[in-house]
N, C-alpha and C positions, 0 to 999 in steps of 0.2 A: 593063454599068456597070463602068468600068475604075478610077475613083476617086472618093472622097467627093465631091469639087469638083463633079462632073459629076451628083449627085443632086439639086440644086436646094434642100437644106438651108439654113435661114437662115445669113446670114453668121456670125452670133455663135456658133452651133452648130459651124459649120465650123473657126471660130477655136479652139475648145476641142479639136475633135478634131485639130487639126494640132498644138497644144501636146502631146497626148498621143503624138504620133508617128505616128498612123494616117495611111495614104494610100490603100491598097487594101482594099476590103471583103472580108470572108471570104464563102464561097459562099452561107450562109444569109442574110448581109447584102446580098450583091448582089441576091437574088431578092425578099426582104421588103421592103427599104426602098424601092424604086421601087413595088410594089404597094400598099403603106400610104399612101404620099404621094399616090396618085392615086386612092383607092379608100376607100369606107366598108364595105365587104362584109366579113363576118366572115373570119377567117383560122385555119385548122390548119396550124401548121409541124412538121414532124418534123424533129429536130435535136438531137443528144445535148450533154451538158455540154461545155464548153470549146470551141463553134463560134463564139462571139461572139452570142449569143442576145440578151443585155441591150441591146447596141446596134442590134440588129436590130430590136427593137418599140420600144425607148426613144427613139432619135433621131426616127424619125416622130411619135411622141407629142409629144415636146418640140417639134417643130416645129409641130404643129396645136394647140397649147394656146393659150387665150385668156388672156393674161398680166392683163387687165384683169377677169376674171370672178371673183366671189367664191365660194369653196366647193371641194370636192375634185372635180377633173374625172377623175382616173383612179385605179383601185385595180388594184394588182398583188399576185396571191396566190402565194407559195412555200412550199414544204414546210418549211424549217429557218430558225432564227434567223441562221445563219451566212449563208446564201444571201440573206436579207432585208437584211442589213448590206452584203453585197457588192454586190448590185443597187443598193441606196441610194447607196453610195459611187461606183459607176460613173456612175449618172445625175448625180449633183453633178458628177463631173468633166467631164460634158457641159455643164454650164450655168454655169461660170465666169464669162461674161459676161451671164447673163440673171437676172433677178429672180425665180426658181422656187424655190419651198419643196417640200422632199421629206421626208417624216416616216416613219421605220420604226416598226412596231408589231409586237410578238412577246412571247410569254411569259418569264417569268424576269426581266423587268424591271418596275420600277414603272408600273403602268397609269395613275396619275395624272398622270406626268410626260407621258406620251404623249397623253393627252387634253388636256394645257394645249398642246402643241405643235400639234396639231388646230385648236385653238381660235384660236390668234394668227393663223396664215395658213397654209394647206396647199393646194396645187395637186394634190399627188401623195401616195398612201399606200401604201407597200410592207409587206406584212404576211403572218404565217402565218394560216392558216384559223381557228385557236382563237382567238387574240387577237382578230382581225378581227371575228369573229362575237361575242365579248364585247361589244366597243365598239358594235357595232350593236344587240345586245339592251338595252345600258344608255342607249340613246339619244344616244350621244356621237359616233357617226359616221354622218353621213347619206348615203347613196348614192344617192338618188333622182336627183341631177342629173349623175351621172358620164357622161363621153362614151366613155371606154375602159376595158375590163375585160380583164387580162393574166391567164391560168393558166400560170405558169411551172413546168415539170416537172410537169405535171398527173398523170402516171402515177406518180410517187412520192407525190404528196400522196393518191391513192387508195389506194396501198399502205399508207401509213401510218394509213390510217382515217379521213380527212377528208372522206369523201363527204359526210354529213349535214351538216357545218359549210359546205362548198362549196356544196351544193344551198340552205341556208338563206340565204347571203349572195348568190346570184345570184337569189334571189327578190327581194330587196330594191333590184335595180338596174333601170333602165328598160329597156323594150323597144328603144328607139332607140339604145342603146350600141352601140359596136363591140367585139365579143368576138375576142381573140386567144388560142389555146390553143397552147402550145409543149409538146412532149412528144417523148421519146426513142424511145418504142413506142406502139403503138395497140391496147391490150387491149380486150377486149369493153366493159368498164364506161368507157372514154374514149369509145368510140362511142356509148354510150347516153346519157352526159352531153352530147355535142356535138349529139345528135339532140334532146335535151330543152331545151337552153338557147341553141343557136345556130341562125341563119337562112341556110340556102343558104351555108354557109363555102367560100370558096377554099382548095384545098391546095396547100401547098408541102413538098417533101421533098428534104434533101440526103443525099448518102451518108454512111456512117459515117466519121468523119474518122480514126479509129485504125485502121480496117481497112487503110489504105492507108500507115500510119506505118512507113517501114522503119527508122527510128531506134530502134523498140522491138524488142527481143529477147524472145520469149514462150518461157518455159522451164518445165519442171517436175521435181521429184525425187520420189521413193518411198520413203516409210520406215514403220513402224508406228506407230500412234497414240502408243503411250507415248513414242515417240522425236521426236515432232514439234517440241518446245522445242529438243532438243539439235541438231536439223537447223537451225533457226532461229539459234541461236547460232553455229553452224560457217558459215552463209552470212554473218552479220555479221562474224564474226573475219576470214574470208578476203577481205573489202572492207572494209578500215580507214576508207576514206573515204566509208563508206555515208552516204547522206543519204535517207532513205524513210519510207514507211508501211507498217506491217503491219496488214492487215486481219483483224478476227476478227468472228465471228457475233454474239457476245450481248456485252451489258456487263460480265458476270461475268468472261468469258474475257478481255476487253480488260483488266480490272483484273489479274487474275491473271499474264497475260503480261507486261504493264508492270512489275509487283511483281517479278516474277522476274528480268526484265532489269536493273532498277535494283539488286535486290539482288545481282547478278552483276557489277556493276560497269559496265554499259553506260549511256551518255548517252541516256536515254529516259524517256518518259512516256506516260499513257493520255488518250484523249479519248473521252468518251462521255455518254449521257444524264442521267447522275446528277450530273454537276457543274453547279455554279450557273453564271450567265453570267459573273460575275467569273473563276472557276477557268478556264471555257473561254477567256476572253478570255486570261489569263496563259499557258495552256499553248500556245496557237496563236501569241502573240507570241513565246514562247520558240523554236518550232519555225519560224517564219518568218524569225526573226534567225539561226536555225542554232546556237542555243545548246543546241538538242536535235538529236542524230543520227537518233534513230529515234522515229516517234510511232506508237502502237499505237491502233487506232480502230475502230468500227464503220462500216458503211456510211453510216447516218444522219447520226451525228456528223460525220462528215467531210464532209458536203454542204456547199458554199459555202466549203471550204477551197482557196483557189486559190494554190498554191505553185509557183514555176519552179524548175528545177534538179535537182529529184529525180533521184537515181541509181537508185533500186530501188522498186518496188512488191512487196510479198510477201504472197502470200495464205496466210494460216494453213490455210485450207480452201479447195477450189474452191468458188466461190459459186454457189448453185443457178441463179441467173438469169444468160445470158449477157450481158445488157445490164449487169448489175451488173460483170461482168469487163471490159467495154468501159469504163465509167466510170472503175474502178479503174485499170486500166492506162494509160488516156490521160492520167494525171498525171504521168507519165515521158515522157522522149523528146521533150521540147518545144523549140521554137525552134532546131532544128537540132542539139539535144544529143542524145547516146545514152542509152537507159536500159533497165534489165531490169525485166521484170514475171515473177516467181518463183512458182510454185504448189506448195506443200509437199503432197502427197497420201497418203492411206492406200491401200492396194492396192486396195481395193475401188472407191475414187473413181477409177481409172484406166478403169474402163469407161466413164465420161462423157466422157472426152476427146475421142472422136471427133463426138459430139454437140456439145461445146462448141466444138471446132475450126469445124464447120460453121455453128454459130449466130453465132460471135464473128468467122468469116473471118479466122482465123489458124491457122497451123501451129505446134504446141508442140514444142520442141526438148528431149529428155530431157537434165537436166544433172546428173550424179550428185553426191552429197553429199560434200564434200571429208572426207577423212580426217584424223586428227590431224597426221600429218606435212606432209601438204599446207598444212594452216592454218599451222602454226607456220613453216615455211619462208617461206609469203607474207607473214607479218607480220615475220619477222625481216628479209628483203630490203627490204621497204618502209620499215622504221625506218632500217636502215642506208644507205639511198639518202637518206632525209630528213636524216640526220646529216651525210652527205658533202656535201650542199648547202647545210649551214646557214652563215651568216655572223653576227657579232654585229650586233646594232642597238642604236644609241645608247649603246654604250659601248665602251673599248678594251680588248680581252681581252688585250693584249699585258701589261698590269700585273699580272695574275693567273697569267702563265704559269709563273713562277720558282716561286711556291708550290706549284701544282698540278703541276709536273715533280718536286719534293722528294717529293709523296706518291706517285709512280710510279716512284720511284729504284729501279733494280735490276730493273724488269720490262721484258720485251721488248714490241715493238708488237703482237705476237701475244697476248700475256699481258693486255695493256690492252685489247684488242679482246674477249677473252673475258670478263673483269670487266664491261664494258660489256654484253655479251650477259647475263650472268648477272643483274646487277642489274635490267634491264628485262624479262626473258623467263623468269625462274624459275617465277613464278606460272603463266604461261601452259603452259610445258612440263610443269609439274605437272598442269593441267586434262587436257592431251591425251594424256599419256603412257599408251601402251597401251588407248587408247579404240577401241571396236569399231567396225566398219563399221556405219553406219546405213542403207545403202541396202538395197532389198528389191527384187529381180527379178520382174517381175511378167509378163514376157514379152508385154508389151502387144500387142496386135492389134485392128484393128477388130471390133466384136461388134454385133449385132443385138439388139433387146429380146429375141429368144427364146433367145440364148445368153448374157444378161448372168451368169448364175450358172455359167457352164461352168468357169471359174477361180477358185479362192478362196485366201484367204491362209492361211497356215499356222495353226492354232490356231482357226480361225474354223469354228463348228459352226452350221449355217444351220437355222432352224424356218420354217413355212409358215404364212400369215397371210391373212385375207381382210379387205376393206374394202368397204364398202356403197355405193361409188359406181363408175362406169365411164365408157365413151367416150360415153354418153349425157349425162353431166354436164360434157363437156369434159376429161376427165382424160386425162392422158398420162404417160408414165413420168417425164419430167423434172418434171413438175407433182407427182406422187407423191412422189418423193425430196424435193421442196422442202417439202411438207406435213410430211413425217416429220422433216426436219430441224428445221423451224419448231416443233414440237411436242416436239421433245427437242434443246433448244439446247445441254444440259449434257453431251451424249452424242455420240459419234461412232460411230453405229450403221453397220455394215457392210451393204449391200442387196444381195440376190443377184438371181434371176431375176424379172421383173415380167412379170405377165399380166393386161393390161387388156382386160375384157370390156365388154358393153352396159351392165349395170345394176350389176355387182359387178366387184371386181378383186381379183388374187391377186398377193402378194409374198413374197420371202424376205429375212429378216433374220437377224443375229447372235442365237442363242437366248440368251445370257447376258443379254440387255438385254429380255428377254420381259414381265417383270412392270412394267417401267418404261414399256416401249412402250404397253402395253395401258392402263396407269393415265393416261398422257399423252394419251390420244385420248379419255377420258371426257366432256370438254368441248370437244372439237375441232369447228369448223365448217368447212364447204366451201361457198361459194355459197348460203348460207344454210340448209345440211343439217346436221343432227347427224351426226358421224363416228362409227363403230363399227369397231374393228379386234378381230378374234378368232383364235385360233390354229387351225391344223388339223393333221390327222395327214398328209394325202397333198395334194400340190399337183396340182389339177386340171389336165388337159390343154387348150390352148387350142380352143375352139369356136367356130364361126362364129355359132351360134345364140345364144351368150350364155348359155346354161344350165349352171349347174353339175352336173358328172357326176362322181361318184367322191368320196371323201374324206369325212371325218366330222368333225363337230363335237368337240371335245374336252370331256370331262365337267368 
């Protein structure tokens, strides 16, 4: 399929698509649209965010809707309010010449307004699992007659803990419906859900869009954890035209970093789950309009935030999941523009780079954190370049020249330039005068699981721990690191050697966090199992039998 015209879509849909400026389908659209137009078979489509998934499932559904039929014909589930609104707006833009009603339902907004909208006329409901399930339980949303069910970003909905709500919703739908599941990854939970709720699904998979995007430069720098914020400041300062997103792990970290940036005079704000819908809309509106240069956000909060022309994506930590890295970095370098994805790493995190490179399909370039002199020179030259290119707009500057010249009487050209520099850069020079080099030399090289702990950062003293899960429970080193990070979101704990055995695993971690680490795991669960972390005196050697040999439990 070369163009949308060749798809056979309704003329009124093609009219809207043409007005939007779309002519050629994306890879996921070119495979999905013809299939859905000609088949009622269930579909599993593997494609990441930003590949045009909404049009891929939305256009065929709009084409097949019965405009004379009363009641909801399609339900689209998605993980966040932002994505819900984005899908709704996209679908509405495809139906400018059609009499179709699309209602978004999500938490954080008055439910009675949503109930009223569904009652009036509603062909398609787009919603988050929690709010849709609430409406179904109240008897306000009847799904017994739907013809199409879409699970968009199904893997994210499961990660966010919506499995029970999704199962409950799907149980209320007819067996005759066509189910369309879109996901960036296919973890075991997705396979189980497909096996339970789908009938002989057809599978379509498109390659990762970002892996071949040569317009994105993937970079990393290394500094000690206490200097991470200062490293972020230097990256922002040496890029005065930055328009980017800084990704953090937790809501609290997002708030803290945004508050620091704003306190230091940066045009920044935070986007996280504790904001009301009105607050989120306000922040996102300011960012989309470029009234903010830097948005600090969590992965979940940034879902559905689709902004073009981003110059930078900055990872305050290396994400645990390579797919998260792909989703994040793909927000820059769009439409032929260049972009940078920069990860600020603690020394211990460099051990994960080789794994991340392999999984994400990118080579990471080491870029040193600029020193104070470099930042000052770059900002100064950039400012003076702007001054040299400036022209009066809307007023005659000549009428003020005489008064201004009198103020600078007796000063040479060089002296005037020096005063201009002093007026605009005294504070920046004070901030960076005599500042330390933030870079840490890790001597990075590829490491296997067995030699992860071979190199350690200065000041780190590692202790050994056991955890009561292993390869039998599908535990891998990257999964264990992810679990530790999830249970200790307010810490940046360095991890050393990891030894995955059959029923139990062993790992090294920075000993100064021992009490916090053990306490954090008291209520932790993994695949339905209660987790237990205990300190050890001796790290056992890896044995193929999976039995622990040597080492004592601490008293």
